[in-house]
C-alpha positions in Angstrom: -55.4 79.8 -48.7 -55.4 82.8 -49.8 -52.1 83.1 -52.0 -52.3 87.0 -51.9 -53.3 87.1 -48.0 -49.9 89.0 -46.2 -47.8 87.0 -44.6 -45.1 87.7 -40.8 -41.9 89.4 -42.1 -38.6 87.6 -41.4 -37.1 87.7 -38.4 -34.1 88.6 -39.2 -33.0 91.2 -41.5 -29.6 92.7 -43.2 -27.5 95.7 -42.8 -25.6 96.1 -46.3 -21.7 96.2 -46.2 -21.5 100.2 -46.5 -19.5 100.2 -50.0 -16.5 98.3 -51.6 -14.3 98.1 -48.6 -14.5 98.6 -44.8 -13.9 101.9 -43.5 -10.3 102.0 -42.3 -8.3 104.7 -40.0 -4.8 105.0 -38.4 -4.0 105.3 -34.9 -3.1 109.5 -35.7 -6.4 109.8 -37.3 -8.6 108.7 -34.8 -6.1 110.4 -32.0 -5.5 113.4 -33.5 -6.8 116.9 -32.0 -8.8 114.9 -29.3 -9.0 114.5 -25.7 -7.8 111.0 -24.5 -10.1 110.0 -21.6 -10.2 107.2 -18.9 -12.8 106.1 -16.8 -16.3 103.8 -16.6 -19.3 103.8 -17.7 -21.8 102.4 -15.1 -25.2 101.0 -16.0 -27.7 99.0 -15.3 -28.9 95.9 -17.9 -33.0 96.1 -18.3 -35.3 92.9 -19.7 -37.6 94.2 -22.9 -38.5 90.7 -23.3 -37.1 87.4 -21.6 -33.4 87.0 -21.4 -31.8 83.3 -21.7 -27.8 82.8 -21.9 -26.7 79.4 -22.4 -25.6 77.5 -19.4 -25.8 73.9 -18.3 -28.6 72.0 -20.7 -30.8 68.5 -20.2 -32.7 67.7 -23.2 -36.1 65.5 -23.2 -38.8 65.4 -25.2 -41.3 66.8 -22.2 -39.1 68.2 -20.1 -36.0 69.8 -21.4 -34.6 72.6 -20.1 -31.9 75.3 -21.0 -30.5 77.3 -17.7 -29.6 80.8 -17.6 -25.7 80.6 -17.7 -23.7 81.2 -14.2 -20.3 82.4 -13.2 -19.4 80.6 -9.8 -23.0 80.2 -9.0 -23.9 83.3 -9.9 -26.5 84.1 -12.5 -25.1 86.8 -15.0 -24.4 87.9 -18.7 -20.7 87.7 -19.2 -18.9 90.6 -20.3 -17.8 88.8 -23.4 -21.3 88.2 -24.2 -22.4 92.1 -24.0 -18.7 93.5 -25.9 -19.9 91.0 -29.0 -23.3 93.0 -29.3 -21.8 95.7 -28.8 -18.6 94.9 -31.0 -21.5 93.9 -34.2 -23.5 97.2 -33.7 -20.3 99.6 -34.0 -19.1 97.1 -36.8 -22.1 97.7 -39.0 -22.7 101.6 -37.7 -18.9 102.0 -39.4 -19.2 100.2 -42.4 -15.7 97.9 -40.8 -14.5 94.8 -40.7 -16.3 91.1 -40.5 -14.7 89.9 -37.6 -16.9 87.1 -37.3 -17.7 84.7 -40.5 -17.6 81.0 -40.9 -14.6 80.5 -43.0 -17.2 78.8 -45.8 -20.7 77.4 -45.7 -20.5 73.9 -47.8 -22.7 72.4 -50.6 -24.6 69.4 -47.9 -24.3 65.9 -49.1 -27.7 65.0 -50.8 -28.6 68.4 -51.2 -28.9 70.3 -54.2 -28.1 73.8 -52.9 -24.8 75.3 -53.9 -22.2 76.4 -50.9 -19.4 79.1 -51.2 -16.6 79.9 -49.5 -17.2 83.9 -47.3 -13.7 85.7 -48.3 -11.7 83.4 -51.1 -12.4 81.7 -54.3 -13.5 78.4 -53.6 -14.4 75.7 -55.7 -18.3 74.0 -54.9 -20.1 71.4 -55.9 -24.2 71.4 -56.3 -25.9 68.7 -56.3 -26.3 67.1 -59.5 -24.2 69.4 -60.8 -20.0 69.6 -61.6 -18.2 71.6 -59.3 -17.3 74.8 -60.7 -15.4 77.9 -59.7 -17.3 80.3 -57.2 -16.5 83.8 -56.3 -16.7 85.0 -52.3 -19.7 86.1 -50.8 -18.3 89.3 -49.3 -15.5 91.4 -50.9 -11.9 90.1 -49.1 -11.1 93.5 -48.1 -14.1 93.1 -44.9 -11.9 90.3 -43.5 -9.4 91.7 -41.1 -5.5 91.3 -42.3 -3.3 88.8 -41.1 -0.6 91.5 -41.6 -0.7 94.9 -39.8 -1.0 97.4 -42.3 -0.9 100.4 -39.8 -4.9 100.8 -40.4 -8.0 99.3 -38.3 -12.0 100.1 -38.0 -12.9 101.9 -35.5 -14.7 98.5 -33.7 -10.8 96.9 -32.9 -9.7 100.5 -32.2 -12.0 100.2 -29.6 -11.9 96.5 -28.8 -8.7 95.3 -30.2 -8.3 91.8 -32.4 -6.0 89.4 -33.1 -5.8 88.8 -36.5 -5.5 85.0 -37.7 -3.9 83.8 -40.7 0.2 83.1 -41.8 2.6 85.8 -41.4 6.0 86.4 -42.8 9.2 86.4 -40.7 9.9 90.0 -41.9 6.0 91.0 -41.5 4.1 92.3 -38.1 0.8 90.9 -37.0 -2.5 92.5 -36.7 -2.4 92.7 -33.1 -4.3 95.2 -31.1 -5.0 95.6 -27.3 -9.0 96.9 -27.0 -9.4 100.0 -25.4 -12.8 98.6 -23.4 -13.7 96.6 -20.7 -16.9 95.1 -20.1 -17.9 93.5 -16.7 -19.9 90.8 -16.0 -24.0 92.0 -15.5 -24.7 89.8 -12.7 -28.7 88.7 -12.1 -30.7 88.4 -8.8 -32.5 84.8 -8.6 -36.1 86.3 -8.2 -35.1 87.8 -11.7 -35.2 84.3 -13.2 -38.6 82.7 -14.4 -38.0 78.9 -15.0 -41.4 78.1 -16.0 -42.9 80.8 -18.6 -40.8 80.3 -21.7 -39.7 77.8 -24.2 -38.2 77.5 -27.6 -39.5 74.7 -30.1 -35.7 74.4 -31.9 -34.4 71.9 -29.2 -34.9 68.3 -29.7 -33.9 64.6 -28.0 -29.6 64.2 -28.1 -30.7 62.0 -31.7 -32.8 64.4 -32.9 -31.4 67.6 -35.5 -32.5 70.9 -34.3 -35.2 72.3 -36.2 -34.2 75.6 -36.1 -30.7 77.1 -36.1 -28.1 79.1 -37.7 -29.1 80.3 -41.1 -27.4 77.9 -43.9 -26.8 80.3 -46.7 -26.4 79.0 -49.7 -25.5 80.5 -53.4 -28.2 79.1 -55.0 -30.4 80.6 -53.2 -31.6 84.9 -53.1 -32.6 84.5 -49.5 -29.8 85.0 -48.3 -27.7 86.3 -51.3 -28.0 89.4 -53.5 -29.7 88.5 -57.3 -27.2 86.8 -59.4 -28.6 84.7 -62.2 -31.1 82.4 -62.5 -29.7 78.5 -63.4 -31.1 75.5 -64.5 -30.4 72.8 -62.4 -31.7 69.0 -62.8 -31.0 66.4 -60.0 -32.0 63.2 -61.2 -33.8 64.5 -64.1 -36.1 66.9 -62.6 -36.7 70.4 -64.1 -36.2 72.4 -61.3 -34.6 76.1 -61.5 -32.0 77.4 -58.9 -31.9 81.1 -58.1 -27.8 81.6 -57.6 -26.9 84.4 -56.0 -23.5 86.6 -56.2 -22.9 88.0 -52.5 -23.9 88.2 -49.0 -26.8 90.5 -48.8 -24.3 92.0 -45.5 -24.4 91.7 -41.8 -27.2 89.9 -39.9 -29.4 91.1 -36.9 -33.2 90.3 -35.0 -35.7 92.2 -35.3 -37.7 93.0 -31.7 -41.4 91.3 -30.9 -42.8 89.4 -28.1 -42.4 86.1 -27.6 -45.2 84.9 -26.9 -47.4 86.1 -29.5 -45.1 84.8 -32.5 -44.4 81.1 -30.3 -47.9 79.9 -30.4 -47.5 79.4 -34.5 -44.8 77.6 -34.8 -46.8 74.7 -32.4 -47.8 71.8 -34.2 -51.3 72.2 -35.3 -50.0 75.3 -37.3 -46.5 74.3 -38.4 -45.3 71.4 -39.9 -42.6 68.9 -38.7 -41.3 65.5 -39.7 -39.8 62.6 -38.2 -36.5 64.1 -38.1 -36.8 66.9 -36.5 -40.0 66.2 -34.6 -41.1 69.6 -32.0 -40.1 68.8 -28.8 -40.7 72.2 -26.7 -37.1 73.8 -24.2 -38.1 75.8 -21.6 -35.8 78.1 -20.9 -34.7 79.7 -17.3 -35.0 83.7 -18.4 -34.7 87.0 -17.1 -38.4 88.0 -16.9 -39.1 91.3 -18.9 -38.7 94.6 -16.7 -36.3 92.9 -14.6 -32.6 94.5 -14.0 -29.4 93.2 -13.7 -27.3 94.4 -10.8 -24.9 97.6 -12.1 -22.0 96.4 -14.2 -19.4 98.6 -15.1 -17.6 99.2 -18.7 -14.3 100.3 -18.5 -12.4 102.5 -20.8 -9.1 103.7 -21.3 -7.5 106.4 -23.3 -10.5 106.9 -25.5 -10.7 109.6 -28.1 -13.3 112.2 -27.0 -15.2 111.6 -30.7 -15.1 107.5 -30.2 -16.4 107.8 -26.6 -19.5 109.8 -27.7 -20.0 107.2 -30.2 -19.6 104.0 -27.8 -21.7 106.2 -25.3 -24.7 107.1 -28.0 -23.9 103.2 -29.6 -25.3 102.4 -25.8 -27.8 104.3 -25.1 -29.3 104.7 -28.9 -32.1 107.1 -28.1 -35.7 106.4 -27.7 -36.4 104.0 -30.9 -33.3 101.9 -30.7 -32.5 99.1 -28.5 -30.2 96.0 -28.4 -30.8 92.2 -28.5 -28.1 89.5 -26.9 -28.5 85.9 -26.4 -30.3 82.6 -27.3 -33.6 82.6 -29.3 -32.9 86.5 -30.8 -35.6 84.5 -34.0 -38.6 83.9 -31.4 -38.2 87.7 -30.0 -36.2 86.9 -26.7 -33.0 88.9 -25.8 -34.1 92.4 -26.2 -32.7 94.8 -23.9 -32.1 98.4 -22.9 -28.8 99.9 -21.3 -29.6 102.7 -18.6 -27.5 105.1 -17.4 -25.7 105.3 -13.5 -22.9 107.4 -13.2 -20.3 108.4 -15.9 -16.6 109.4 -14.4 -13.1 110.0 -16.5 -10.1 112.3 -16.3 -8.6 113.7 -19.2 -5.2 111.9 -19.4 -2.2 114.5 -20.2 0.3 113.9 -22.8 3.1 113.3 -22.5 1.8 110.4 -19.8 2.0 112.3 -16.0 0.2 110.9 -12.6 -3.1 109.8 -13.6 -5.4 112.9 -11.8 -8.6 111.2 -9.7 -11.5 110.4 -11.2 -14.3 113.2 -11.7 -18.0 113.4 -12.9 -18.9 113.0 -17.1 -22.1 113.1 -16.2 -23.1 116.7 -17.7 -20.7 115.7 -20.9 -22.3 112.4 -21.0 -26.0 113.3 -20.8 -25.5 116.0 -23.0 -24.0 113.2 -25.6 -26.8 111.1 -24.8 -29.5 114.0 -25.6 -27.9 114.8 -28.5 -27.9 111.3 -30.5 -26.7 110.3 -33.3 -26.3 113.9 -35.0 -23.3 116.0 -34.7 -25.5 118.8 -36.4 -29.0 117.9 -36.0 -30.4 120.2 -38.1 -28.2 119.4 -41.0 -28.4 115.6 -39.9 -24.8 115.1 -40.2 -24.1 111.9 -38.4 -20.9 111.2 -36.0 -17.8 111.4 -37.4 -17.4 107.8 -38.3 -20.9 106.8 -38.2 -22.2 105.6 -42.4 -25.6 107.2 -42.7 -27.3 104.6 -44.2 -26.5 101.7 -42.1 -27.3 103.5 -39.3 -30.3 103.8 -40.7 -31.1 100.3 -41.5 -30.2 99.5 -38.0 -33.0 101.9 -36.8 -35.2 99.9 -39.1 -34.5 96.3 -37.9 -33.8 97.6 -34.3 -36.3 99.6 -34.0 -39.1 99.1 -31.2 -41.8 101.0 -32.4 -44.4 98.8 -32.9 -42.8 96.1 -31.7 -45.8 95.0 -29.3 -48.2 94.5 -32.2 -45.8 92.9 -35.0 -45.0 88.8 -35.3 -42.1 87.8 -37.5 -41.7 84.4 -38.6 -39.6 82.1 -40.8 -41.4 81.4 -44.1 -42.5 77.2 -43.4 -39.8 75.2 -45.0 -42.2 72.3 -45.4 -45.9 72.1 -47.1 -47.8 73.0 -43.6 -51.4 70.6 -42.9 -51.4 69.3 -46.7 -51.5 72.8 -48.1 -49.2 74.1 -50.7 -49.0 78.3 -50.3 -46.5 80.0 -52.4 -45.0 81.2 -49.3 -43.8 78.0 -48.5 -39.4 78.4 -48.2 -38.7 74.5 -49.8 -41.6 74.4 -53.0 -39.6 74.2 -55.8 -39.3 76.1 -59.2 -40.2 74.1 -62.3 -38.8 75.8 -65.5 -42.4 75.3 -66.9 -43.8 78.0 -64.1 -40.6 80.1 -64.6 -41.6 79.9 -68.9 -45.3 80.8 -68.1 -44.3 83.7 -65.7 -41.9 84.8 -68.8 -39.0 85.1 -67.0 -36.0 84.4 -69.1 -33.3 82.2 -67.8 -30.0 84.6 -67.1 -29.1 87.9 -65.2 -31.8 87.9 -61.9 -34.0 90.6 -61.4 -36.6 91.9 -58.7 -38.5 91.4 -62.0 -38.3 88.1 -61.9 -39.1 87.6 -58.0 -42.0 89.8 -58.6 -43.7 87.5 -61.7 -42.7 84.5 -59.7 -44.7 85.6 -56.3 -47.8 84.2 -56.8 -45.4 80.7 -57.5 -42.9 81.5 -54.8 -42.6 84.2 -52.5 -39.2 83.7 -50.5 -37.3 84.1 -53.5 -36.0 87.9 -52.7 -36.0 88.3 -49.2 -36.1 92.1 -49.7 -38.9 91.7 -51.9 -41.0 89.2 -49.0 -40.4 91.8 -46.2 -41.5 94.6 -47.8 -45.0 92.7 -48.8 -45.2 91.2 -45.4 -47.4 92.5 -42.5 -46.2 95.4 -40.6 -43.8 96.4 -43.3 -45.3 100.4 -43.2 -44.1 100.6 -39.7 -41.0 99.0 -40.2 -40.4 101.2 -43.0 -40.8 104.8 -41.2 -38.6 103.6 -38.3 -36.1 106.0 -37.8 -33.1 106.6 -35.0 
């Protein structure tokens, strides 16, 4: 294999957290000088690639199948799934709290990688080394607090929250009722295909999933902002660890066509071992271009500027689309919302007998047409939008070129007896670091560049920027 050949970009990437601390607001600030609007948006969901929400599952070597989620026998995309998709997007877009995160990623027994705690300092253990105190991987300011300080991020204002953790008797718990309520998007049986689509990451009941959620490690630059290069010698082997300091940001998946990438995960192209054999599982999925039945998103007393933000987040222009459901690394779950109706009323202050809902079509369609900017000429973002995060979301969730791009994980093992530098699990030896003129100590992009022909997946940003198709991805705009 040519060590200089271009590789496929990785299927996921990160939107940085957007500063040293989240952007928080009081209710009074978000509502000042704003018309408070109640009503509903009626939408339809279109599958751009096959869409699968896990329902019941059977497993087996050759006949495994995951069936579409059903509510009272009716296939659907739950409102909670749509809400989770929108919340994650708006948290990233507005540099808000990180409301969904594991508390820690411990070091696994027998593994040399170093675990870490997400929001708190943690005492961790590296395989073959002594325990040490690790910094939080995410600044604790991004964790929703247990105690109500009177401030919240925009996603919490819209979707609500009940915080976790102990609260002293003399303090008020952070709890907020959501202002946005989402119905299930019901599907018709004819839109489902149970034969054509599959994924390789679920095997028989006694086998571990080969592909699954990411397992970030403090000793891996792939998930972390580069920190320092540390020696690690389990069993006396002179290997080098690349220790990171902080998580890169919020994780999102690129759009691609599943059938283009899945062939590269078949056994004749991809290395599997006995502990994680190749067992494809069929997915009962929404076929591309099929549509859901109409469903509604209700909103209650939402400030006009945040209703506009919600609308534009749902319909983010010509180039950006959302992803939800299962199989996102392989291209599944790309969707588009289309607006059918918008009705609402401006609430009176003080509250009075509600008036009838009127059409909001002209107003809402104007918001959609103007897109992300209050001032298109000066590219001034909407209130609350963090400009750099919007640009990064546009790169990852952009659809320009999606039909021609292929995103695949770098293989962990040596495929077919070769040892290309792309391999994720390839160790780096101290002698190789010395020969590349890389000093042990503070790690830089220079270190990853000099070790490029030894191992590529050291620095994720460098790996992506040197991948096939990055010229297309880098030009994507909101």
